[in-house]
C-alpha positions in Angstrom: 3.1 -2.2 20.6 4.0 -3.0 17.0 3.9 -0.7 14.0 1.0 -1.1 11.5 0.6 0.0 7.9 0.8 3.8 7.7 1.3 4.0 11.4 4.8 3.8 13.0 5.6 3.5 16.7 8.4 5.7 18.0 9.9 4.8 21.4 13.3 6.0 22.0 14.9 6.1 25.5 17.1 9.0 24.6 14.5 11.1 22.7 11.8 13.4 24.0 9.2 12.0 21.6 7.3 8.8 22.2 4.1 8.1 20.3 2.7 7.2 16.8 3.4 8.8 13.4 0.7 8.6 10.7 2.2 8.8 7.3 0.3 8.1 4.0 1.1 9.0 0.4 -1.4 9.1 -2.4 -1.2 10.6 -5.9 2.1 12.4 -5.2 1.2 13.9 -1.9 2.3 12.8 1.5 0.4 13.5 4.7 2.1 13.2 8.1 0.9 13.7 11.7 2.4 12.8 15.0 0.4 11.5 17.9 2.4 11.8 21.1 1.7 9.6 24.1 1.9 12.6 26.5 -0.8 14.6 24.7 -3.2 11.7 24.3 -2.7 10.0 27.7 -0.7 6.9 26.8 0.2 4.6 23.9 -3.2 3.0 23.5 -5.0 6.3 23.4 -2.6 7.8 20.9 -2.9 4.7 18.7 -6.7 4.9 18.8 -6.6 8.6 17.8 -4.1 7.8 15.0 -6.2 4.9 13.7 -9.4 7.1 13.7 -7.6 9.9 11.9 -6.1 7.5 9.3 -9.6 6.0 8.6 -11.1 9.5 8.1 -8.1 10.6 5.9 -8.5 7.5 3.7 -12.2 8.3 3.1 -11.2 11.8 2.0 -8.4 10.7 -0.2 -9.9 7.7 -1.8 -13.2 9.5 -2.7 -11.5 12.5 -4.1 -11.4 13.7 -7.7 -8.0 13.8 -9.4 -6.6 16.1 -12.0 -3.7 14.7 -14.1 -3.6 11.8 -11.5 -2.9 14.3 -8.7 -5.1 15.3 -5.8 -6.9 18.6 -6.2 -5.8 21.5 -4.0 -9.2 21.5 -2.3 -8.7 17.8 -1.3 -5.2 18.5 0.0 -6.5 21.4 2.0 -9.4 19.3 3.4 -7.0 16.5 4.4 -4.5 18.9 6.0 -7.4 20.5 8.0 -8.4 17.1 9.2 -4.8 16.3 10.4 -4.5 19.7 12.1 -7.8 19.1 14.1 -7.1 15.5 14.9 -7.7 14.9 18.6 
């Protein structure tokens, strides 16, 4: 599987982690979440979960108000909650 924009595939023979990393930066804030293959039941399922979460996160970020060209604390909290609950 190949990496995509905002989604990076991690497969290391010598490391314990194999899966996808979601990382997106907007307005000075970076959001990151890992989607391990073991937790989601394989590479394709972890990719599907990462893509769904990325789409939901983009909706929150792109539609958010900005103060001094930065995301508001409420938007950041909402986005972090979405990442924490991602399944």
